[in-house]
VEXZA-710451 format. One record per residue (C-alpha): residue number from 1; residue in one letter; x, y, z. Coordinates in nm, 4 decimals, decimal comma. Layout:
<r><n>NUM</n><res>a</res><X>X</X><Y>Y</Y><Z>Z</Z></r>
...
END
This chain:
<r><n>1</n><res>m</res><X>12,1644</X><Y>16,1395</Y><Z>7,0282</Z></r>
<r><n>2</n><res>d</res><X>11,9664</X><Y>16,2827</Y><Z>6,7405</Z></r>
<r><n>3</n><res>e</res><X>11,5894</X><Y>16,2516</Y><Z>6,7855</Z></r>
<r><n>4</n><res>r</res><X>11,5591</X><Y>16,0695</Y><Z>6,4529</Z></r>
<r><n>5</n><res>d</res><X>11,7796</X><Y>15,7929</Y><Z>6,5920</Z></r>
<r><n>6</n><res>l</res><X>11,4961</X><Y>15,6814</Y><Z>6,8203</Z></r>
<r><n>7</n><res>v</res><X>11,3382</X><Y>15,4966</Y><Z>6,5264</Z></r>
<r><n>8</n><res>i</res><X>11,5395</X><Y>15,3540</Y><Z>6,2391</Z></r>
<r><n>9</n><res>g</res><X>11,3400</X><Y>15,2204</Y><Z>5,9435</Z></r>
<r><n>10</n><res>v</res><X>11,5080</X><Y>15,0160</Y><Z>5,6692</Z></r>
<r><n>11</n><res>t</res><X>11,3335</X><Y>14,9384</Y><Z>5,3419</Z></r>
<r><n>12</n><res>p</res><X>11,2926</X><Y>14,5610</Y><Z>5,3131</Z></r>
<r><n>13</n><res>f</res><X>11,4446</X><Y>14,2900</Y><Z>5,0979</Z></r>
<r><n>14</n><res>g</res><X>11,6945</X><Y>14,4912</Y><Z>4,8953</Z></r>
<r><n>15</n><res>y</res><X>11,4144</X><Y>14,6881</Y><Z>4,7316</Z></r>
<r><n>16</n><res>c</res><X>11,4693</X><Y>15,0612</Y><Z>4,6710</Z></r>
<r><n>17</n><res>d</res><X>11,1343</X><Y>15,1703</Y><Z>4,8124</Z></r>
<r><n>18</n><res>t</res><X>11,1372</X><Y>15,5491</Y><Z>4,7779</Z></r>
<r><n>19</n><res>r</res><X>10,7778</X><Y>15,5934</Y><Z>4,9020</Z></r>
<r><n>20</n><res>l</res><X>10,8542</X><Y>15,4152</Y><Z>5,2290</Z></r>
<r><n>21</n><res>t</res><X>11,1828</X><Y>15,6017</Y><Z>5,2676</Z></r>
<r><n>22</n><res>l</res><X>11,0111</X><Y>15,9384</Y><Z>5,2203</Z></r>
<r><n>23</n><res>a</res><X>10,7344</X><Y>15,8414</Y><Z>5,4644</Z></r>
<r><n>24</n><res>l</res><X>10,9968</X><Y>15,7470</Y><Z>5,7246</Z></r>
<r><n>25</n><res>i</res><X>11,1739</X><Y>16,0790</Y><Z>5,6737</Z></r>
<r><n>26</n><res>r</res><X>10,8450</X><Y>16,2695</Y><Z>5,7169</Z></r>
<r><n>27</n><res>s</res><X>10,7737</X><Y>16,0759</Y><Z>6,0373</Z></r>
<r><n>28</n><res>g</res><X>11,1019</X><Y>16,1914</Y><Z>6,1904</Z></r>
<r><n>29</n><res>a</res><X>11,2678</X><Y>15,8502</Y><Z>6,1815</Z></r>
<r><n>30</n><res>l</res><X>11,6107</X><Y>15,7716</Y><Z>6,0430</Z></r>
<r><n>31</n><res>a</res><X>11,5080</X><Y>15,6396</Y><Z>5,7010</Z></r>
<r><n>32</n><res>v</res><X>11,7431</X><Y>15,3871</Y><Z>5,5421</Z></r>
<r><n>33</n><res>l</res><X>11,7080</X><Y>15,2947</Y><Z>5,1759</Z></r>
<r><n>34</n><res>d</res><X>11,8318</X><Y>14,9398</Y><Z>5,1094</Z></r>
<r><n>35</n><res>l</res><X>12,0209</X><Y>14,9719</Y><Z>4,7805</Z></r>
<r><n>36</n><res>g</res><X>11,9867</X><Y>14,6086</Y><Z>4,6812</Z></r>
<r><n>37</n><res>k</res><X>12,1828</X><Y>14,4797</Y><Z>4,3813</Z></r>
<r><n>38</n><res>n</res><X>12,0923</X><Y>14,7178</Y><Z>4,0986</Z></r>
<r><n>39</n><res>p</res><X>12,3181</X><Y>15,0261</Y><Z>4,0809</Z></r>
<r><n>40</n><res>d</res><X>12,0954</X><Y>15,2034</Y><Z>3,8261</Z></r>
<r><n>41</n><res>a</res><X>11,7844</X><Y>15,1561</Y><Z>4,0416</Z></r>
<r><n>42</n><res>s</res><X>11,9822</X><Y>15,2703</Y><Z>4,3465</Z></r>
<r><n>43</n><res>r</res><X>12,1028</X><Y>15,5909</Y><Z>4,1797</Z></r>
<r><n>44</n><res>s</res><X>11,7523</X><Y>15,6650</Y><Z>4,0557</Z></r>
<r><n>45</n><res>a</res><X>11,5988</X><Y>15,6055</Y><Z>4,4002</Z></r>
<r><n>46</n><res>i</res><X>11,8550</X><Y>15,8255</Y><Z>4,5741</Z></r>
<r><n>47</n><res>a</res><X>11,7954</X><Y>16,1040</Y><Z>4,3194</Z></r>
<r><n>48</n><res>e</res><X>11,4181</X><Y>16,0772</Y><Z>4,3645</Z></r>
<r><n>49</n><res>i</res><X>11,4466</X><Y>16,1052</Y><Z>4,7427</Z></r>
<r><n>50</n><res>c</res><X>11,6816</X><Y>16,4034</Y><Z>4,7148</Z></r>
<r><n>51</n><res>a</res><X>11,4371</X><Y>16,5708</Y><Z>4,4750</Z></r>
<r><n>52</n><res>h</res><X>11,1549</X><Y>16,5411</Y><Z>4,7305</Z></r>
<r><n>53</n><res>t</res><X>11,3322</X><Y>16,6365</Y><Z>5,0526</Z></r>
<r><n>54</n><res>s</res><X>11,6406</X><Y>16,8114</Y><Z>5,1812</Z></r>
<r><n>55</n><res>q</res><X>11,6390</X><Y>16,6008</Y><Z>5,4983</Z></r>
<r><n>56</n><res>p</res><X>11,9264</X><Y>16,3585</Y><Z>5,5550</Z></r>
<r><n>57</n><res>f</res><X>11,8710</X><Y>15,9841</Y><Z>5,5212</Z></r>
<r><n>58</n><res>g</res><X>12,0678</X><Y>15,6623</Y><Z>5,5171</Z></r>
<r><n>59</n><res>v</res><X>12,1430</X><Y>15,3779</Y><Z>5,2801</Z></r>
<r><n>60</n><res>r</res><X>12,2193</X><Y>15,0095</Y><Z>5,3319</Z></r>
<r><n>61</n><res>v</res><X>12,4933</X><Y>14,8767</Y><Z>5,1074</Z></r>
<r><n>62</n><res>t</res><X>12,6302</X><Y>14,5329</Y><Z>5,0324</Z></r>
<r><n>63</n><res>r</res><X>12,9204</X><Y>14,4193</Y><Z>4,8180</Z></r>
<r><n>64</n><res>r</res><X>12,6669</X><Y>14,3782</Y><Z>4,5367</Z></r>
<r><n>65</n><res>s</res><X>12,5200</X><Y>14,7286</Y><Z>4,5607</Z></r>
<r><n>66</n><res>g</res><X>12,7690</X><Y>14,8584</Y><Z>4,3074</Z></r>
<r><n>67</n><res>l</res><X>12,7848</X><Y>15,2221</Y><Z>4,4209</Z></r>
<r><n>68</n><res>a</res><X>13,1073</X><Y>15,3954</Y><Z>4,5112</Z></r>
<r><n>69</n><res>p</res><X>13,0949</X><Y>15,6170</Y><Z>4,8221</Z></r>
<r><n>70</n><res>q</res><X>13,1901</X><Y>15,9258</Y><Z>4,6216</Z></r>
<r><n>71</n><res>s</res><X>12,8851</X><Y>15,8765</Y><Z>4,3959</Z></r>
<r><n>72</n><res>v</res><X>12,6428</X><Y>15,9047</Y><Z>4,6898</Z></r>
<r><n>73</n><res>p</res><X>12,5329</X><Y>16,2606</Y><Z>4,7781</Z></r>
<r><n>74</n><res>s</res><X>12,6219</X><Y>16,4120</Y><Z>5,1144</Z></r>
<r><n>75</n><res>q</res><X>12,2521</X><Y>16,4150</Y><Z>5,2046</Z></r>
<r><n>76</n><res>v</res><X>12,3108</X><Y>16,0453</Y><Z>5,2769</Z></r>
<r><n>77</n><res>d</res><X>12,4661</X><Y>16,0855</Y><Z>5,6214</Z></r>
<r><n>78</n><res>t</res><X>12,4280</X><Y>15,7296</Y><Z>5,7520</Z></r>
<r><n>79</n><res>v</res><X>12,5392</X><Y>15,4056</Y><Z>5,5890</Z></r>
<r><n>80</n><res>i</res><X>12,4597</X><Y>15,0538</Y><Z>5,7035</Z></r>
<r><n>81</n><res>v</res><X>12,7071</X><Y>14,7973</Y><Z>5,5706</Z></r>
<r><n>82</n><res>e</res><X>12,6613</X><Y>14,4210</Y><Z>5,5704</Z></r>
<r><n>83</n><res>e</res><X>13,0108</X><Y>14,3391</Y><Z>5,6964</Z></r>
<r><n>84</n><res>p</res><X>13,2966</X><Y>14,5067</Y><Z>5,8839</Z></r>
<r><n>85</n><res>s</res><X>13,5320</X><Y>14,5084</Y><Z>5,5845</Z></r>
<r><n>86</n><res>l</res><X>13,3071</X><Y>14,7664</Y><Z>5,4119</Z></r>
<r><n>87</n><res>a</res><X>13,3103</X><Y>15,0154</Y><Z>5,7010</Z></r>
<r><n>88</n><res>g</res><X>13,6297</X><Y>15,1957</Y><Z>5,6019</Z></r>
<r><n>89</n><res>d</res><X>13,4982</X><Y>15,2730</Y><Z>5,2537</Z></r>
<r><n>90</n><res>w</res><X>13,2449</X><Y>15,5175</Y><Z>5,3970</Z></r>
<r><n>91</n><res>r</res><X>13,4653</X><Y>15,7386</Y><Z>5,6152</Z></r>
<r><n>92</n><res>g</res><X>13,3155</X><Y>16,0799</Y><Z>5,6810</Z></r>
<r><n>93</n><res>r</res><X>12,9644</X><Y>15,9401</Y><Z>5,7314</Z></r>
<r><n>94</n><res>r</res><X>12,8079</X><Y>15,7608</Y><Z>6,0236</Z></r>
<r><n>95</n><res>v</res><X>12,8607</X><Y>15,3903</Y><Z>5,9578</Z></r>
<r><n>96</n><res>l</res><X>12,6588</X><Y>15,1152</Y><Z>6,1239</Z></r>
<r><n>97</n><res>v</res><X>12,7851</X><Y>14,7612</Y><Z>6,0661</Z></r>
<r><n>98</n><res>e</res><X>12,5724</X><Y>14,4475</Y><Z>6,0687</Z></r>
<r><n>99</n><res>i</res><X>12,7516</X><Y>14,1799</Y><Z>6,2701</Z></r>
<r><n>100</n><res>t</res><X>12,6870</X><Y>13,8185</Y><Z>6,3654</Z></r>
<r><n>101</n><res>s</res><X>12,9695</X><Y>13,7560</Y><Z>6,6135</Z></r>
<r><n>102</n><res>v</res><X>13,1855</X><Y>13,9202</Y><Z>6,8780</Z></r>
<r><n>103</n><res>d</res><X>13,4837</X><Y>13,8992</Y><Z>6,6412</Z></r>
<r><n>104</n><res>e</res><X>13,2908</X><Y>14,0929</Y><Z>6,3758</Z></r>
<r><n>105</n><res>a</res><X>13,1939</X><Y>14,3529</Y><Z>6,6372</Z></r>
<r><n>106</n><res>r</res><X>13,5594</X><Y>14,3993</Y><Z>6,7293</Z></r>
<r><n>107</n><res>s</res><X>13,6533</X><Y>14,4249</Y><Z>6,3624</Z></r>
<r><n>108</n><res>a</res><X>13,3814</X><Y>14,6845</Y><Z>6,3024</Z></r>
<r><n>109</n><res>a</res><X>13,5061</X><Y>14,8930</Y><Z>6,5958</Z></r>
<r><n>110</n><res>a</res><X>13,8648</X><Y>14,8668</Y><Z>6,4728</Z></r>
<r><n>111</n><res>r</res><X>13,7553</X><Y>14,9942</Y><Z>6,1300</Z></r>
<r><n>112</n><res>g</res><X>13,5918</X><Y>15,3040</Y><Z>6,2784</Z></r>
<r><n>113</n><res>a</res><X>13,2255</X><Y>15,2011</Y><Z>6,2815</Z></r>
<r><n>114</n><res>s</res><X>12,9929</X><Y>15,4402</Y><Z>6,4628</Z></r>
<r><n>115</n><res>g</res><X>12,7785</X><Y>15,1519</Y><Z>6,5811</Z></r>
<r><n>116</n><res>i</res><X>12,6823</X><Y>14,7912</Y><Z>6,5264</Z></r>
<r><n>117</n><res>i</res><X>12,3625</X><Y>14,6067</Y><Z>6,4434</Z></r>
<r><n>118</n><res>a</res><X>12,3541</X><Y>14,2552</Y><Z>6,5861</Z></r>
<r><n>119</n><res>k</res><X>12,1897</X><Y>14,0095</Y><Z>6,3452</Z></r>
<r><n>120</n><res>g</res><X>12,0881</X><Y>13,6538</Y><Z>6,4211</Z></r>
END
């Protein structure tokens, strides 16, 4: 396990909070930028983070995020997806899938997820 996996911090509420993401990266945590629903804001936030650090970080995507995997730089090495059906889109990166049932966990595993996040 990578030391940064001991703490995973996700920006809240679909807000592309670059300051929090950069602070999490500096702290040694796995920083995850929630991309929310605005593709332009997401691209801008990702570019700002990449301009300030060469360290890897993660993103959280939903169906409404509007970014294609090929448009996200390789510096983004971890992707959290909101449902198992999105896991296969991000092959080549570590994919964590948010699940709410055992069936979703099985589906995530079948689609190659690296891990699951159980949500209530």
